[in-house]
C-alpha positions in Angstrom: -17.2 42.0 82.2 -17.5 43.2 78.7 -15.6 46.4 77.9 -17.4 49.7 76.9 -19.9 49.5 73.7 -19.0 45.8 73.1 -21.1 42.7 72.9 -20.2 39.0 73.0 -21.3 36.2 70.6 -20.7 32.5 70.7 -20.3 29.6 68.1 -19.4 26.0 68.1 -15.8 25.8 67.0 -14.9 25.0 63.5 -11.9 23.0 62.1 -8.9 25.1 63.0 -10.1 25.6 66.6 -11.3 22.1 66.9 -7.5 21.2 66.2 -6.5 23.5 69.1 -8.7 21.9 71.6 -7.6 18.5 70.5 -4.1 19.4 71.0 -5.0 19.9 74.6 -5.2 23.9 74.7 -8.0 25.6 77.0 -11.3 26.4 75.6 -11.2 29.3 73.0 -13.0 32.1 74.6 -12.2 35.7 74.0 -12.1 37.5 77.4 -10.8 41.2 76.3 -13.4 43.1 74.6 -13.9 46.8 75.0 -15.8 49.8 73.7 -18.4 49.4 71.0 -18.1 45.5 71.0 -20.2 42.7 71.9 -19.6 38.9 72.7 -21.7 36.3 70.8 -22.4 32.7 70.5 -23.6 30.4 68.0 -26.3 27.9 69.0 -25.6 23.8 68.8 -29.1 22.8 68.3 -29.3 23.4 64.5 -27.4 20.3 63.4 -28.2 21.0 59.7 -26.8 24.7 59.7 -24.5 25.6 57.1 -22.5 28.8 56.3 -22.3 30.7 53.1 -18.7 31.8 52.0 -18.6 35.0 50.2 -18.4 35.4 46.5 -18.0 32.7 44.1 -18.5 29.3 46.0 -20.6 28.1 49.0 -18.7 26.4 51.6 -20.6 23.6 53.8 -19.9 21.4 56.7 -20.8 17.8 57.2 -24.5 18.0 58.6 -23.4 15.6 61.3 -20.9 17.9 62.6 -23.5 20.2 64.1 -21.4 23.3 63.5 -23.9 26.3 62.4 -22.1 29.4 61.4 -22.9 33.2 60.9 -26.2 33.2 63.1 -25.2 34.3 66.7 -26.8 35.0 70.0 -25.7 37.8 72.1 -23.9 36.3 75.2 -22.5 39.7 76.8 -22.8 43.4 76.4 -20.1 46.0 76.7 -20.6 49.5 78.3 -21.9 51.7 75.8 -24.0 49.3 73.9 -27.9 50.3 73.9 -29.4 48.3 71.0 -28.5 44.8 72.2 -29.4 42.6 75.3 -28.1 39.3 76.4 -30.0 36.5 74.2 -30.7 38.8 71.1 -30.6 36.8 67.8 -28.1 38.7 65.7 -26.5 38.3 62.3 -22.9 39.1 61.9 -21.5 41.1 58.8 -18.2 41.8 57.4 -19.1 45.4 57.0 -20.8 47.5 59.7 -23.1 50.6 59.6 -22.3 53.5 62.1 -25.1 55.4 61.2 -23.3 58.6 61.5 -20.5 58.9 58.9 -20.6 60.6 55.3 -21.5 57.3 53.7 -24.2 56.0 56.2 -25.9 59.5 56.4 -26.2 59.9 52.4 -28.0 56.6 52.0 -26.5 56.0 48.7 -23.7 53.7 49.9 -22.9 50.8 52.4 -19.2 51.7 52.4 -19.1 52.7 55.9 -16.1 55.2 56.8 -15.6 53.9 60.2 -16.8 50.0 59.9 -15.7 49.3 56.4 -14.2 45.8 55.3 -11.2 44.9 57.7 -8.9 42.8 56.2 -6.0 43.0 58.7 -7.7 40.8 61.2 -8.2 43.3 64.1 -11.0 45.4 65.6 -12.3 48.4 64.1 -12.2 50.3 67.4 -8.7 50.1 68.5 -7.0 48.1 65.8 -6.3 45.1 68.1 -7.3 41.5 68.4 -9.4 39.8 71.2 -8.0 36.3 70.4 -5.1 34.8 71.7 -3.4 31.3 72.1 -0.5 30.7 74.6 0.1 34.4 74.3 0.1 34.7 70.7 -2.5 36.7 69.0 -5.3 35.2 66.8 -6.4 37.4 64.3 -10.3 38.2 63.4 -11.3 37.3 60.2 -13.1 40.1 58.3 -14.2 41.4 62.0 -16.4 38.5 62.2 -14.4 35.3 62.9 -17.5 33.1 62.6 -15.8 29.7 62.7 -14.8 30.3 66.5 -16.8 29.2 69.4 -16.9 32.7 70.8 -16.2 35.9 69.3 -16.4 39.6 69.9 -17.6 42.0 67.1 -18.1 45.7 66.8 -21.7 46.4 67.8 -22.1 48.1 64.3 -21.3 44.8 62.6 -24.0 43.0 64.2 -27.7 43.3 63.0 -30.6 42.3 65.5 -33.2 39.8 63.9 -36.4 38.5 64.9 -35.7 35.4 67.2 -38.9 33.4 65.6 -37.2 33.2 62.3 -35.2 29.9 61.9 -31.6 30.8 61.9 -30.4 27.9 60.0 -31.7 29.6 57.1 -31.6 33.3 57.8 -27.6 32.6 58.4 -27.2 32.6 54.5 -28.2 36.3 54.4 -25.1 37.2 56.2 -23.0 37.3 53.1 -23.6 35.2 49.8 -27.5 35.4 49.4 -27.7 39.0 50.2 -24.7 39.8 48.0 -26.4 38.3 44.9 -29.9 39.5 45.8 -28.8 43.0 46.3 -26.7 42.9 43.1 -29.7 42.2 41.0 -32.2 44.5 42.9 -30.3 47.4 44.2 -27.1 47.6 42.1 -28.4 46.6 38.9 -32.0 47.0 39.1 -33.1 44.3 36.8 -36.1 45.3 34.9 -39.0 42.9 34.0 -38.5 41.1 30.7 -34.6 41.7 30.5 -32.0 39.3 29.8 -29.3 38.4 32.2 -25.9 36.4 32.1 -24.4 35.2 35.4 -20.7 34.0 35.4 -20.0 31.7 38.1 -23.0 29.6 39.9 -22.0 29.5 43.4 -23.8 31.0 46.4 -23.4 34.6 45.0 -24.2 33.7 41.4 -27.5 31.5 42.3 -28.5 34.3 44.5 -28.2 36.8 41.5 -30.3 34.1 39.3 -32.9 34.1 42.0 -33.1 37.9 42.2 -33.4 38.2 38.4 -36.1 35.4 38.6 -38.1 37.6 41.1 -37.6 40.6 39.0 -39.2 39.0 36.0 -36.2 38.6 33.9 -37.1 36.5 30.7 -33.7 34.9 29.9 -31.3 34.2 32.7 -28.2 32.4 31.5 -25.8 30.7 33.7 -22.0 30.2 32.8 -20.1 27.9 34.9 -17.5 25.1 34.3 -19.0 22.8 36.6 -21.6 20.7 34.7 -23.6 19.7 37.7 -24.5 23.7 38.0 -26.9 23.2 35.0 -29.4 21.2 37.1 -29.0 23.0 40.2 -29.3 26.4 38.6 -32.6 25.5 37.2 -34.1 25.7 40.8 -32.9 29.2 41.1 -34.2 30.7 37.9 -31.4 29.9 35.2 -32.9 29.3 31.9 -30.1 28.5 29.7 -26.5 27.1 30.4 -23.3 27.8 29.1 -19.9 25.4 29.8 -16.9 27.2 28.5 -15.1 24.1 28.6 -17.3 22.7 26.0 -17.3 25.6 23.7 -15.5 25.8 20.5 -16.0 29.5 20.3 -15.7 32.5 22.9 -18.3 32.7 25.5 -19.6 36.3 24.5 -20.4 35.2 21.2 -22.7 32.4 22.4 -24.1 34.9 24.6 -24.7 37.6 21.8 -26.3 34.9 19.8 -28.9 33.7 22.6 -29.9 37.2 23.3 -29.9 38.9 20.0 -26.9 41.2 20.6 -25.8 41.0 24.1 -27.6 40.6 27.4 -29.0 43.7 29.3 -27.2 42.6 32.5 -24.0 40.7 33.3 -22.7 39.6 36.7 -19.4 38.4 37.5 -19.5 36.2 40.4 -16.1 34.2 40.0 -13.4 36.5 41.5 -11.5 36.6 38.4 -10.8 40.1 37.0 -10.3 38.2 33.5 -13.9 37.3 33.6 -14.9 40.9 34.1 -13.8 41.7 30.6 -15.6 38.8 29.3 -18.8 39.9 31.2 -18.4 43.3 29.6 -18.2 41.8 26.0 -21.3 39.8 26.8 -23.6 42.7 27.6 -25.5 45.0 25.0 -24.1 48.0 23.3 -25.8 51.2 24.3 -27.1 50.0 27.8 -25.5 46.9 29.0 -24.6 46.8 32.7 -22.0 44.7 34.0 -21.9 44.2 37.9 -18.7 42.6 39.3 -19.2 40.6 42.9 -16.3 38.6 43.0 -13.1 39.1 44.9 -10.0 38.0 43.0 -7.2 36.3 44.8 -4.5 37.4 42.3 -4.3 40.0 39.7 -6.6 42.5 41.0 -6.4 45.1 38.0 -9.0 44.7 35.5 -8.1 45.2 31.7 -10.8 46.2 29.2 -10.9 47.5 25.7 -11.8 51.0 25.8 -14.3 50.6 23.0 -16.6 48.2 25.3 -17.0 51.3 27.7 -17.1 54.2 24.7 -20.0 51.9 23.3 -22.0 52.6 25.9 -21.7 49.6 28.3 -21.3 50.3 32.1 -19.0 48.4 34.5 -20.0 48.7 38.4 -18.8 47.2 41.5 -20.8 45.6 44.4 -20.1 44.8 47.7 -22.6 42.9 49.9 -25.1 43.8 47.3 -25.2 47.3 48.3 -27.2 46.6 51.4 -26.8 48.6 54.6 -26.6 46.1 57.1 -28.7 47.7 59.8 -31.0 49.7 57.7 -31.6 46.9 55.2 -30.9 43.3 56.5 -34.1 43.4 58.9 -36.0 43.9 55.7 -34.7 40.8 54.0 -35.5 38.7 57.0 -39.0 40.1 56.6 -39.3 39.0 53.1 -38.1 35.5 54.2 -40.9 35.6 57.0 -43.4 36.8 54.4 -42.3 33.8 52.3 -41.0 36.0 49.5 -37.5 34.1 49.5 -38.4 31.4 51.8 -38.0 28.5 49.2 -35.0 30.1 47.8 -33.1 30.0 51.3 -34.4 26.6 52.0 -32.9 25.5 48.5 -29.7 27.4 49.1 -29.1 25.4 52.4 -29.9 22.0 50.6 -27.5 22.7 47.9 -24.7 23.6 50.8 -25.3 20.4 52.4 -24.3 18.5 49.3 -21.2 20.2 48.7 -17.9 18.7 49.7 -16.8 20.2 53.1 -13.6 22.6 52.6 -12.7 23.2 56.1 -13.5 19.8 57.7 -11.5 17.8 55.4 
């Protein structure tokens, strides 16, 4: 039986776990789940489902592999969990919402003090893992582990959604799409008629572009070294495209020329702290706002000339677009149901299916 306050989710295993199975190991199902957690599963009947990897680049799987991710169905519920029942459709998220800590109560932040970003591979509740293979611990990724066939998550890191909404579309709201839309709507609060420059046109960057388009931005500049992103970006609202590798001058100079002095808003969606400085230089004196969404793999320190800030520019960070999972994600699902972001999510899935699988190969 599930332990206290836990629920169980299930999915079809991805590359690594498939390799374990092919090697002759037993089916990978976590049995040990305790207070405030649930066990969930992912349905196999969505052959075209793809998952969005956080931050700069979308991650897809072969459409024939039948490996949907992120969207899950509750399989078991532990003691102390009242908001979920077996069969509920849920989104699993890498940050939770306890509804009781200082940040959750404030309504100003999604940085939950109890269920914040977990990078050590363990459960929030007891700092232990629920997975093991041959007696060795297997760690959770960001408290979600969405590439496993079954996984255990804290009930605060799961969000119940309308079962009538297609899960192969809504899965994208678990991370990348929400992060980009929230950065444009909540964090930057883009105004109508403004100019926007986006560094990195992966899942998050394209989501920022769509958010800017829906807010009525007059110019949306996409910056990416992949020339194929020029055409793909147009479907998401990008009006101008810059490939840094084709320039003979710094990107900020080109942006300032296009925007008559600098963009009103700039977004760093690459995960490169060097690009943060470039984004700051590309926005306008006096009121320019730079939002950084990417997570750097190296050199996490940001370096920028003090004059960039002294001249009135603002640098702001964004995690998951500022959304509070339980309070806000259902509203995004409703926007999909009401066809506000339906076309965008569908196009995002099409884009994902065309990208070379990173975990299958």
